[in-house]
Each structure stands twice: as C-alpha cells, then as structure tokens.
ZAGU-650743 format. One record per residue: residue number from 1; residue in three letters; y, x, z of N, C-alpha, C in turn. Coordinates in pm, 1 decimal, always signed. Atoms other than C-alpha are relative to their C-alpha. Layout:
REM ZAGU-650743
   num   residuo    n_north     n_east       n_up   ca_north    ca_east      ca_up    c_north     c_east       c_up
   NUM       ALA          Y          X          Z          Y          X          Z          Y          X          Z
...
REM end
This chain:
REM ZAGU-650743
   num   residuo    n_north     n_east       n_up   ca_north    ca_east      ca_up    c_north     c_east       c_up
     1       MET      -18.0     -128.1      -78.8   +13717.4   +10946.3    +7945.1     -142.7      +84.1      +11.3
     2       TYR      +79.0       -1.8      -45.8   +13463.5   +11191.7    +7947.4      -36.9     +136.0      +43.3
     3       VAL      -21.9     -126.2     -105.3   +13391.3   +11483.8    +8212.0      -98.2      +23.7      -62.3
     4       ILE     +157.6      -79.9      +19.2   +13124.6   +11745.1    +8084.9      +12.1     +120.4     +125.9
     5       VAL      -56.2      -71.4     -103.3   +13016.7   +11895.6    +8360.6     -136.3     +152.1       -3.2
     6       ASN     +136.6      -91.0      +16.7   +12732.7   +12207.4    +8337.7      -69.7       -9.0      +64.4
     7       SER     +108.5      -13.3     -151.8   +12630.8   +12210.2    +8697.2      -83.5     -112.7      -12.3
     8       LEU     +132.5      +86.2      -59.7   +12284.2   +12079.5    +8746.6      +40.7     -112.9      +86.9
     9       ARG      +15.5      +93.2      -50.6   +12332.4   +11976.1    +9055.4     +153.4     -125.9      +19.6
    10       TYR      -97.5     +100.6      -16.7   +12620.1   +11760.9    +9000.9      -72.8      -96.8     -119.7
    11       ARG     +143.5     +101.0      +49.6   +12370.5   +11575.6    +8744.9       -7.2      -36.2      +72.8
    12       LEU      +80.0      +65.8      -60.2   +12158.5   +11529.8    +8978.6     +123.2     -119.1      +85.0
    13       ILE      -73.2      +62.3      -18.4   +12419.2   +11401.8    +9184.9      +85.8     -142.7      -24.3
    14       ALA      -40.1     +168.3     +106.9   +12583.6   +11159.9    +8935.0     -148.0      -81.6       +7.3
    15       ALA     +163.7     +105.6      +79.2   +12224.8   +11002.2    +8806.2       +6.7      -79.0     +187.5
    16       VAL      +51.7      +77.4      -94.4   +12155.9   +10964.8    +9224.7     +103.8     -142.8      +73.3
    17       VAL     -126.0      +60.7       +3.9   +12537.7   +10771.9    +9265.7      -60.7      -89.9     -103.0
    18       SER      +49.3     +110.3     +106.7   +12405.1   +10571.5    +8980.8     -138.3     -110.9      +23.6
    19       LEU     +121.6      +38.3      -30.4   +12125.7   +10472.1    +9040.0       +9.8     -126.3     +206.8
    20       ALA      -69.3      +80.2     -119.5   +12260.1   +10348.8    +9461.8       -8.2     -121.0      -30.5
    21       ILE      -59.0      +80.2       +7.9   +12495.8   +10171.9    +9266.5     -112.1     -143.0      -93.5
    22       PHE     +113.8     +122.1      +91.2   +12223.4    +9956.8    +9038.8      -70.3      -73.4     +151.7
    23       GLY     +102.6      +91.9      -75.5   +11990.0    +9908.1    +9348.5     +144.8      -60.1      +72.4
    24       VAL     -103.7     +144.4      -74.4   +12335.9    +9708.4    +9559.2      +12.9      -49.3     -104.3
    25       VAL      -46.3     +125.6      +59.8   +12390.3    +9514.2    +9298.0     -106.2      -57.4      -79.5
    26       TYR      +99.7      +80.7      +30.1   +12057.1    +9448.3    +9221.5      -64.7     -151.8     +120.6
    27       PHE      +41.4      +13.5     -110.4   +11943.1    +9369.4    +9558.7     +108.7      -88.6      +54.1
    28       THR     -129.5      +49.4       +5.8   +12276.8    +9214.1    +9573.3       +8.5     -141.5       +4.6
    29       VAL      -17.8      +90.8      +60.0   +12306.8    +8978.2    +9334.5      -87.3      -43.6      -54.5
    30       ILE     +124.2      -33.9     +103.9   +12014.8    +9037.1    +9097.1      -97.5     -129.1      +69.4
    31       LYS     +111.3      +37.7      -17.5   +11741.7    +8964.5    +9282.8      +54.0     -168.8      +59.4
    32       PRO       -2.2     +142.9      -80.1   +11859.3    +8659.2    +9507.3      +13.9     -115.3      -73.9
    33       ASN      -38.3     +171.7     +112.6   +12009.9    +8408.4    +9208.3     -146.9      +29.3     -113.2
    34       HIS     +147.1      +37.3      +52.9   +11618.0    +8501.8    +9047.9      -97.7      -78.0      +74.1
    35       ASP      +72.7      +29.7      -74.0   +11451.0    +8404.6    +9341.2      +29.7     -153.9      +42.4
    36       ALA      +17.2     +159.1      -16.7   +11633.4    +8083.0    +9371.4      -39.3      -68.0     -105.9
    37       ALA      +90.1      +89.5     +112.4   +11599.5    +7963.1    +9020.3     -162.0      -19.5      -20.2
    38       ASN     +199.7      +75.2       -2.4   +11230.2    +7989.5    +9059.5      -61.4      -79.5     +110.7
    39       ASN      +60.3     +153.8      -91.6   +11189.6    +7791.7    +9354.2      +86.6      -74.7      -42.5
    40       ALA      -51.6     +145.2      +59.8   +11436.8    +7544.4    +9234.7      -80.9      -67.0     -154.1
    41       VAL      +33.5      +86.7      +73.0   +11237.8    +7546.1    +8937.0     -123.1      -18.8      +51.2
    42       THR      +51.8      +79.8      -79.7   +10920.8    +7505.9    +9136.9      -13.5      -68.8      +69.1
    43       GLN      -34.8      +55.2      -63.2   +11080.7    +7288.7    +9353.8       +2.0     -125.6      -71.6
    44       SER      -24.5     +151.0      +68.5   +11167.1    +7027.1    +9096.9     -160.9      +17.6      -88.9
    45       GLU     +143.6      +60.7      +75.4   +10794.7    +7060.2    +8919.4      -86.9      -82.9     +105.6
    46       LYS      +84.5      +60.8     -150.5   +10652.5    +6964.0    +9283.6      +68.5     -165.2       -4.5
    47       GLN     -100.9     +132.7      -15.2   +10932.9    +6637.5    +9258.3      -87.4      -42.2     -113.2
    48       LEU      +75.3      +33.8     +126.5   +10772.4    +6582.8    +8935.1     -109.2      -82.3      +11.0
    49       GLN     +178.1      +11.8      -44.2   +10447.4    +6521.8    +9025.0      -52.2      -94.3      +80.7
    50       GLN      -22.8     +118.2     -116.7   +10515.8    +6324.4    +9331.8      +24.9     -189.0      -74.4
    51       VAL      -22.6     +140.7     +111.9   +10682.8    +6064.3    +9062.2      -75.4      -42.6      -86.5
    52       LEU     +115.6      +69.9     +104.6   +10413.5    +6046.4    +8826.0     -125.6       -1.5     +111.3
    53       ASN     +179.7      +29.5      -93.2   +10112.6    +6018.7    +9130.4      +81.6      -99.3      +90.2
    54       ASN      -77.2     +130.0      -59.2   +10390.5    +5728.7    +9271.8      -25.8      -30.6     -113.3
    55       ALA      +13.9      +88.2     +120.5   +10400.4    +5596.1    +8976.5     -109.5      -91.6      -36.3
    56       ASN     +140.1      +10.3      +40.3   +10014.0    +5607.3    +8892.2      +28.2      -78.9     +119.5
    57       LYS     +126.6     +134.0     -175.5    +9917.3    +5407.9    +9263.8      +84.6     -122.4      -35.9
    58       GLN      -92.1     +141.2       -8.0   +10208.6    +5145.3    +9180.0      -73.1     -111.6      -86.0
    59       SER      +18.6      +21.7      +87.3   +10075.9    +4907.3    +9025.2      +83.4     -102.8     -129.4
    60       GLY      -81.5      +89.2      +92.6   +10159.3    +4706.5    +8686.0     +100.6     +116.1      -81.0
    61       VAL     -105.3     -121.0     +135.4   +10343.1    +5094.0    +8560.0      -82.8      +88.3       -1.3
    62       SER      +78.9      -28.8      +37.3   +10183.9    +5237.3    +8349.5      +62.6     +167.0      -35.2
    63       VAL      -60.4     -125.7      +17.4   +10273.3    +5631.3    +8331.4      -42.6      +70.1     -198.7
    64       PRO      +77.6      -69.2     +104.4   +10215.1    +5788.0    +7964.0      -80.5     +100.9       +7.8
    65       SER     +108.3     -130.3      -43.5    +9953.5    +6036.2    +7940.6      +88.9      +94.9      -86.4
    66       SER     -115.0     -130.4      +36.0   +10237.2    +6262.7    +7733.7      +34.5      +78.6      +98.0
    67       ALA      -52.0      -60.5     -139.5   +10401.8    +6263.8    +8058.3      -82.6     +108.6      +52.5
    68       VAL     +146.2      -52.0      -75.1   +10078.4    +6334.6    +8267.0      -13.1     +153.9      -50.5
    69       ASN      +78.8     -131.3     +102.1   +10004.7    +6618.3    +7974.6      +80.7     +106.0      +52.1
    70       LEU      -93.8      -36.3      -28.9   +10322.1    +6757.0    +7999.8      +90.0      +65.0     +144.3
    71       SER       -4.3      -19.7      -97.9   +10378.5    +6787.9    +8346.5      -94.1      +84.2      +71.1
    72       THR      +80.9     -148.4      -32.1   +10042.3    +6982.0    +8417.6      +46.8      +60.8      -78.5
    73       CYS      -29.7      -96.0      +18.0   +10164.1    +7189.4    +8187.4      +43.9      +95.5      +72.7
    74       LEU     -120.9      -50.3     -117.6   +10456.6    +7248.5    +8377.8      -17.9     +111.0     +111.3
    75       ALA      +40.9      -69.8      -85.1   +10280.6    +7323.3    +8636.2      -55.5      +95.7      -83.2
    76       ALA      +94.9     -103.6      +20.9   +10029.8    +7527.8    +8503.6     +112.1     +193.2      -56.2
    77       ALA     -116.5      -90.3      +42.8   +10326.5    +7742.2    +8361.7      +79.4      +40.1     +111.1
    78       GLY     -111.3      -64.0     -109.5   +10511.9    +7819.2    +8662.6     +156.7      +63.8      -48.7
    79       THR     -100.7     -137.0      +31.3   +10770.0    +8056.9    +8601.0      +34.2      +97.0     -116.9
    80       ASP      +10.8       +0.8      +90.3   +10710.7    +8163.2    +8321.7      +63.1      -34.8     -198.2
    81       VAL      -68.2     +109.4     +100.1   +10962.7    +8089.1    +8042.9      -90.1      -41.9     -139.7
    82       SER      +86.4      -24.5     +164.4   +10730.1    +8219.1    +7717.6     -122.6     -164.8      +31.9
    83       LYS     +101.3      +88.9      +19.0   +10475.9    +7957.4    +7840.2      +72.2     -149.6      +30.8
    84       ILE     -131.4     +110.4      +33.6   +10778.4    +7661.9    +7916.7      -19.8      -24.4     -101.1
    85       GLN      -37.1      +35.7     +191.2   +10873.3    +7646.8    +7565.9     -172.9      -16.2      -74.5
    86       ALA     +186.0      +24.3     +107.8   +10468.4    +7679.4    +7432.9      -22.3     -151.9      +46.0
    87       CYS      +33.2     +105.3      -19.2   +10450.8    +7359.7    +7684.7     +136.8      -87.6      -51.7
    88       SER      -91.1      +66.8      +83.8   +10797.5    +7212.3    +7542.6       -8.0      -51.6     -130.6
    89       THR      +22.8      +18.0     +130.4   +10634.6    +7247.9    +7140.0      -76.3      -83.8       +6.4
    90       SER     +147.1     +119.2      +13.4   +10289.2    +7090.9    +7193.3      +24.1      -80.0      +77.2
    91       HIS       -0.5     +143.7      -81.8   +10405.9    +6810.3    +7421.0      +67.6     -105.6      -39.2
REM end
C-alpha cells in the first residue's frame, strides 16, 4: 500500500520518524552486538598470545614459527576483517 502525501511537512515527519526508529535499533541491537564481538576477538587474541608465550618459556616445548607469525599478524590486524583474511592466506 502506498500513501502519497503532497505535503512537505508530512514527508519531513516521516523522515524524522524513520531516522528515530533506525537510531533506536542501532543503539539497542546493532552497536552492543558489534562491540561484544570486537571484545571477544581482542580477548581471544590476548589468550592466544599468552598460550604461545607460556609454551615458549617451558623447556622442551617448541612452538612453530608459523604459529608465532600468525599470532603476531592477527594481533596487528585487530578487528579489521580484510587484514585477518590476509593473515590467514599468507600464513
């Protein structure tokens, strides 16, 4: 169903209402999920780095250099998806 409104005032009201709905959805659903995902990636990178550091410190355990290089690349990439994909293809 299409409602054709000739009044500029109604068009502006509709635009403001649409923007308000988008703002509410963005700040209540999208942004918190995005932040949680970024925090999870950052936390997992730190845990991986700790595991590799602990393995290097233990006697008799040799961590492959490719694992160390991949870990360093992922830490430098942060949450940038294209950089993470470049790390996975190059290592």
